[in-house]
VOPAGU-2260 file (C-alpha; in pm, 1 decimal, decimal comma):
REM VOPAGU-2260
SITE   aa  ch    i         X         Y         Z
SITE  MET   A    0   -1971,9   -1191,6    2973,6
SITE  SER   A    1   -1870,0   -1198,9    2606,2
SITE  THR   A    2   -1831,2    -881,0    2402,4
SITE  ARG   A    3   -1856,2    -850,5    2027,5
SITE  THR   A    4   -1564,2    -691,7    1848,2
SITE  HIS   A    5   -1522,4    -559,0    1497,1
SITE  PRO   A    6   -1304,4    -773,6    1262,5
SITE  LEU   A    7   -1069,2    -478,5    1212,7
SITE  ASP   A    8    -991,9    -474,1    1586,5
SITE  ARG   A    9    -724,6    -736,4    1525,6
SITE  TYR   A   10    -517,0    -495,9    1314,5
SITE  PRO   A   11    -310,0    -198,5    1438,2
SITE  LEU   A   12    -513,6     119,0    1483,4
SITE  TRP   A   13    -260,2     327,4    1290,4
SITE  LEU   A   14    -338,7     111,5     987,3
SITE  THR   A   15    -715,9      71,9    1014,9
SITE  HIS   A   16    -753,3     444,6    1083,9
SITE  TRP   A   17    -679,7     514,6     715,4
SITE  VAL   A   18    -962,6     294,1     587,8
SITE  GLY   A   19   -1224,4     468,4     800,5
SITE  TYR   A   20   -1234,7     240,8    1104,6
SITE  ARG   A   21   -1271,2     394,2    1449,8
SITE  PRO   A   22   -1297,5     197,0    1778,8
SITE  THR   A   23   -1563,5     446,8    1889,1
SITE  PRO   A   24   -1779,0     686,9    1685,1
SITE  PRO   A   25   -1575,5    1003,0    1611,2
SITE  LYS   A   26   -1685,8    1340,7    1740,3
SITE  LYS   A   27   -1836,5    1596,9    1504,8
SITE  GLN   A   28   -1578,8    1843,7    1373,9
SITE  PRO   A   29   -1644,7    2220,1    1367,1
SITE  SER   A   30   -1739,3    2372,5    1031,4
SITE  HIS   A   31   -1405,4    2545,1     969,3
SITE  ILE   A   32   -1224,1    2210,5     997,6
SITE  VAL   A   33   -1464,9    2054,9     745,9
SITE  TRP   A   34   -1420,2    2346,2     505,2
SITE  PHE   A   35   -1042,2    2337,3     532,5
SITE  TRP   A   36   -1006,0    1965,7     462,1
SITE  SER   A   37   -1271,8    1977,9     189,2
SITE  PHE   A   38   -1058,9    2235,4       8,6
SITE  ILE   A   39    -734,8    2044,0      60,8
SITE  GLY   A   40    -893,0    1717,2     -50,7
SITE  ALA   A   41   -1058,5    1853,3    -365,4
SITE  PHE   A   42    -746,4    2045,0    -465,0
SITE  SER   A   43    -513,3    1750,3    -401,6
SITE  GLY   A   44    -737,0    1489,9    -564,1
SITE  LEU   A   45    -789,8    1684,0    -886,1
SITE  CYS   A   46    -420,3    1778,8    -902,8
SITE  VAL   A   47    -323,1    1411,7    -876,4
SITE  LEU   A   48    -563,7    1317,8   -1156,3
SITE  GLN   A   49    -439,1    1587,0   -1392,3
SITE  ALA   A   50     -73,8    1524,1   -1310,3
SITE  VAL   A   51    -110,4    1154,8   -1398,2
SITE  PHE   A   52    -298,6    1202,2   -1724,8
SITE  ASN   A   53    -129,8    1524,5   -1842,9
SITE  TYR   A   54     230,4    1423,1   -1786,1
SITE  SER   A   55     240,4    1047,1   -1837,6
SITE  HIS   A   56     371,6     958,3   -2182,5
SITE  TYR   A   57     172,5     635,9   -2166,8
SITE  PHE   A   58    -156,5     827,3   -2156,9
SITE  LEU   A   59     -39,6    1108,9   -2384,2
SITE  ARG   A   60      36,4     859,4   -2661,4
SITE  ARG   A   61    -320,4     731,0   -2632,4
SITE  HIS   A   62    -468,0    1084,5   -2640,3
SITE  VAL   A   63    -637,3    1043,8   -2303,8
SITE  PRO   A   64    -798,4    1367,5   -2175,6
SITE  GLY   A   65    -617,8    1541,8   -1892,8
SITE  VAL   A   66    -915,3    1482,8   -1666,5
SITE  ILE   A   67   -1264,8    1340,0   -1705,6
SITE  ALA   A   68   -1486,0    1638,7   -1629,1
SITE  SER   A   69   -1732,1    1443,5   -1414,3
SITE  TYR   A   70   -1465,2    1397,7   -1146,3
SITE  GLY   A   71   -1493,0    1764,1   -1056,7
SITE  ALA   A   72   -1839,3    1687,9    -921,6
SITE  SER   A   73   -1711,7    1369,8    -754,8
SITE  ALA   A   74   -1456,1    1580,8    -568,7
SITE  VAL   A   75   -1738,8    1780,0    -408,9
SITE  LEU   A   76   -1894,1    1460,3    -275,6
SITE  VAL   A   77   -1587,9    1256,8    -182,9
SITE  TYR   A   78   -1401,5    1542,1     -12,1
SITE  GLY   A   79   -1684,8    1771,1      95,3
SITE  ALA   A   80   -1978,9    1544,3     178,4
SITE  ILE   A   81   -1787,3    1243,1     302,7
SITE  GLU   A   82   -2066,7    1091,1     512,3
SITE  ALA   A   83   -2324,8    1091,6     233,3
SITE  PRO   A   84   -2416,4     742,6     103,3
SITE  LEU   A   85   -2356,6     866,9    -253,7
SITE  SER   A   86   -1995,5     950,8    -161,5
SITE  GLN   A   87   -1888,7     606,7     -40,3
SITE  PRO   A   88   -1639,4     386,9    -233,2
SITE  ARG   A   89   -1904,6     151,3    -371,4
SITE  SER   A   90   -2086,4     442,5    -535,9
SITE  LEU   A   91   -1770,3     622,0    -645,8
SITE  ILE   A   92   -1605,3     329,0    -819,6
SITE  GLY   A   93   -1911,1     127,7    -920,6
SITE  GLY   A   94   -2113,4     427,0   -1037,6
SITE  HIS   A   95   -1840,8     568,9   -1259,9
SITE  PHE   A   96   -1735,8     234,6   -1406,1
SITE  LEU   A   97   -2086,7     111,7   -1484,7
SITE  SER   A   98   -2176,4     446,9   -1636,4
SITE  ALA   A   99   -1864,6     448,5   -1853,3
SITE  LEU   A  100   -1938,7      93,3   -1964,9
SITE  ILE   A  101   -2296,8     178,0   -2058,6
SITE  GLY   A  102   -2190,1     496,1   -2235,9
SITE  VAL   A  103   -1934,3     316,2   -2451,1
SITE  ILE   A  104   -2167,1      25,5   -2532,3
SITE  ILE   A  105   -2453,8     249,6   -2642,8
SITE  THR   A  106   -2220,7     472,0   -2843,6
SITE  LYS   A  107   -2070,4     168,3   -3017,2
SITE  LEU   A  108   -2419,9      47,4   -3104,0
SITE  PHE   A  109   -2494,5     382,8   -3266,6
SITE  GLU   A  110   -2173,4     345,0   -3467,1
SITE  LEU   A  111   -2329,0      44,8   -3642,2
SITE  MET   A  112   -2535,6     288,0   -3847,2
SITE  PRO   A  113   -2437,4     267,3   -4214,8
SITE  ASP   A  114   -2444,5     646,0   -4252,7
SITE  LYS   A  115   -2137,7     763,1   -4058,7
SITE  GLN   A  116   -2200,4    1130,1   -4135,7
SITE  ARG   A  117   -2544,4    1113,9   -3980,6
SITE  LEU   A  118   -2394,9     957,8   -3667,7
SITE  ASP   A  119   -2224,5    1282,0   -3565,7
SITE  SER   A  120   -2554,5    1468,9   -3588,9
SITE  ILE   A  121   -2738,4    1229,9   -3355,0
SITE  ARG   A  122   -2466,0    1143,5   -3104,3
SITE  TRP   A  123   -2644,7    1366,5   -2856,9
SITE  ILE   A  124   -2924,7    1109,4   -2854,9
SITE  ALA   A  125   -2671,1     839,5   -2766,9
SITE  GLY   A  126   -2549,6    1061,0   -2482,8
SITE  ALA   A  127   -2896,4    1116,2   -2340,9
SITE  LEU   A  128   -2978,0     746,3   -2369,6
SITE  SER   A  129   -2649,4     656,1   -2199,0
SITE  ALA   A  130   -2707,6     888,2   -1903,0
SITE  ALA   A  131   -3067,7     773,0   -1859,7
SITE  THR   A  132   -2972,9     405,0   -1875,3
SITE  ALA   A  133   -2681,7     456,0   -1637,7
SITE  THR   A  134   -2914,7     623,2   -1386,8
SITE  VAL   A  135   -3139,3     317,4   -1372,7
SITE  VAL   A  136   -2847,2      72,5   -1361,9
SITE  MET   A  137   -2693,9     258,2   -1068,2
SITE  GLN   A  138   -3027,2     246,7    -888,1
SITE  ILE   A  139   -3055,6    -127,8    -946,0
SITE  THR   A  140   -2699,4    -201,9    -833,5
SITE  GLY   A  141   -2696,2      35,7    -537,2
SITE  THR   A  142   -2409,2     239,8    -683,7
SITE  THR   A  143   -2582,9     573,5    -739,8
SITE  HIS   A  144   -2323,5     848,8    -777,5
SITE  PRO   A  145   -2468,9    1163,3    -943,8
SITE  PRO   A  146   -2146,1    1273,0   -1120,6
SITE  ALA   A  147   -2137,3     935,4   -1296,5
SITE  GLY   A  148   -2431,5    1044,6   -1509,5
SITE  ALA   A  149   -2189,3    1281,3   -1680,7
SITE  THR   A  150   -1940,4     995,5   -1719,4
SITE  ALA   A  151   -2196,1     809,4   -1930,7
SITE  LEU   A  152   -2285,0    1124,4   -2124,5
SITE  LEU   A  153   -1923,5    1209,0   -2207,7
SITE  ALA   A  154   -1869,0     874,6   -2379,1
SITE  ALA   A  155   -2094,0     997,0   -2660,5
SITE  VAL   A  156   -2075,2    1376,3   -2668,4
SITE  ASN   A  157   -1714,3    1454,8   -2574,3
SITE  GLN   A  158   -1489,1    1415,5   -2877,3
SITE  GLU   A  159   -1174,0    1325,3   -2681,9
SITE  VAL   A  160   -1355,3    1056,5   -2484,7
SITE  TYR   A  161   -1540,5     935,2   -2792,2
SITE  GLU   A  162   -1214,8     879,7   -2979,5
SITE  ILE   A  163   -1049,0     662,3   -2714,0
SITE  GLY   A  164   -1347,6     422,1   -2721,0
SITE  TRP   A  165   -1309,6     116,9   -2498,3
SITE  TYR   A  166    -994,9     260,5   -2342,3
SITE  TYR   A  167   -1230,2     491,8   -2156,8
SITE  LEU   A  168   -1304,7     209,5   -1911,0
SITE  PRO   A  169    -955,8     166,9   -1758,7
SITE  VAL   A  170    -913,0     545,0   -1756,5
SITE  VAL   A  171   -1229,8     584,2   -1548,7
SITE  LEU   A  172   -1135,9     296,5   -1318,5
SITE  LEU   A  173    -790,7     444,8   -1255,2
SITE  SER   A  174    -938,4     791,6   -1201,8
SITE  SER   A  175   -1181,4     659,9    -939,5
SITE  THR   A  176    -902,7     470,7    -764,8
SITE  LEU   A  177    -681,8     779,5    -747,9
SITE  VAL   A  178    -966,2     992,9    -612,6
SITE  LEU   A  179   -1036,6     726,4    -350,4
SITE  ALA   A  180    -668,8     696,3    -251,7
SITE  VAL   A  181    -642,4    1069,7    -187,5
SITE  ALA   A  182    -970,9    1059,8       6,3
SITE  LEU   A  183    -844,4     782,4     235,1
SITE  LEU   A  184    -544,5     997,8     318,2
SITE  VAL   A  185    -689,5    1348,7     347,9
SITE  ASP   A  186   -1037,6    1265,7     478,6
SITE  ASN   A  187    -898,6    1060,3     766,5
SITE  ILE   A  188    -665,7    1320,9     912,7
SITE  GLN   A  189    -931,2    1490,1    1125,6
SITE  ARG   A  190   -1246,9    1331,2     984,8
SITE  ARG   A  191   -1350,0     977,9     885,6
SITE  TYR   A  192   -1391,3     824,7     541,0
SITE  PRO   A  193   -1547,6     601,8     432,6
SITE  LEU   A  194   -1851,1     552,0     651,1
SITE  PHE   A  195   -1887,7     208,3     489,8
SITE  TRP   A  196   -1728,5      26,5     197,4
SITE  PHE   A  197   -2005,4    -189,9      56,9
SITE  SER   A  198   -2331,2    -178,2     251,2
SITE  PRO   A  199   -2486,0     108,9     452,6
SITE  ALA   A  200   -2569,7    -149,0     719,1
SITE  GLU   A  201   -2198,6    -215,8     773,4
SITE  VAL   A  202   -2076,9     109,7     926,4
SITE  ILE   A  203   -1710,6      47,3    1006,0
SITE  SER   A  204   -1705,2     165,6    1364,9
SITE  ALA   A  205   -1721,0     -56,9    1668,1
SITE  LYS   A  206   -2007,6       8,1    1905,8
SITE  PRO   A  207   -1959,0      12,9    2282,3
SITE  SER   A  208   -2030,7    -322,2    2442,8
SITE  GLU   A  209   -2294,6    -157,4    2665,2
SITE  GLU   A  210   -2492,9     -51,4    2359,9
SITE  LEU   A  211   -2471,9    -397,4    2208,5
SITE  GLU   A  212   -2580,4    -554,9    2536,0
SITE  GLY   A  213   -2872,6    -312,6    2565,0
SITE  LYS   A  214   -2994,1    -398,2    2216,2
SITE  SER   A  215   -2967,4    -767,1    2295,3
SITE  LYS   A  216   -3180,1    -728,0    2608,5
SITE  ARG   A  217   -3440,8    -523,4    2426,8
SITE  GLY   A  218   -3455,3    -789,2    2156,5
SITE  ARG   A  219   -3517,5   -1059,9    2416,3
SITE  ASN   A  220   -3789,5    -854,2    2583,3
SITE  ARG   A  221   -3971,6    -814,2    2254,1
SITE  ARG   A  222   -4005,5   -1187,7    2196,2
SITE  THR   A  223   -4358,9   -1294,0    2124,3
SITE  PRO   A  224   -4504,8   -1498,3    2412,2
SITE  ALA   A  225   -4607,5   -1856,3    2341,9
SITE  PRO   A  226   -4977,2   -1880,6    2251,0
SITE  THR   A  227   -5207,1   -2035,1    2510,4
SITE  THR   A  228   -5398,4   -2349,1    2423,3
SITE  MET   A  229   -5771,7   -2340,5    2471,3
SITE  VAL   A  230   -5924,9   -2662,4    2607,5
């Protein structure tokens, strides 16, 4: 009898544990454990972000904000609602990056206006258009991450973000990566994160062979019988 195994089974458990893989589905943790690690994760993740951007001379010389405000909302999802589809790495990284890209592109298009003084008075329109467009793009690409709507908005309406222009993109990408790195560490101490990396259908937890065998038998029993031929 052959049993199906997960591809990550070939690697040491101490390593795959930190990318969310479990040989069997983990048990549900009591509420006080969830609250404790949600606090530790959000505190640690936001501290790491601000430490990097507030104290690195590389970013200070480029006038990068100490933290992109939308990551406060991301912390709630990535550290507090870790099993939600909107909290998974694909949504976190893809949602923020695509939203930042759209925000910068639309803002740059508004800058083509010949009247530069009028631009400042209508940048709020660029912000609203950026957030609305980013919402649809995230829906199309399967990267919906609610805080990323603010990431698109900030590209137009936040003066610090507006001034760094295209440099906003690597800042957002690095911010998402740092938030994810902290999540992989803190969220996997007594919980599990992520539930999946790319597709909701690919939950990274091996299923017991009995369950797989049962599904296989049920699938065979549901086969449509061959039609009878009438003479």
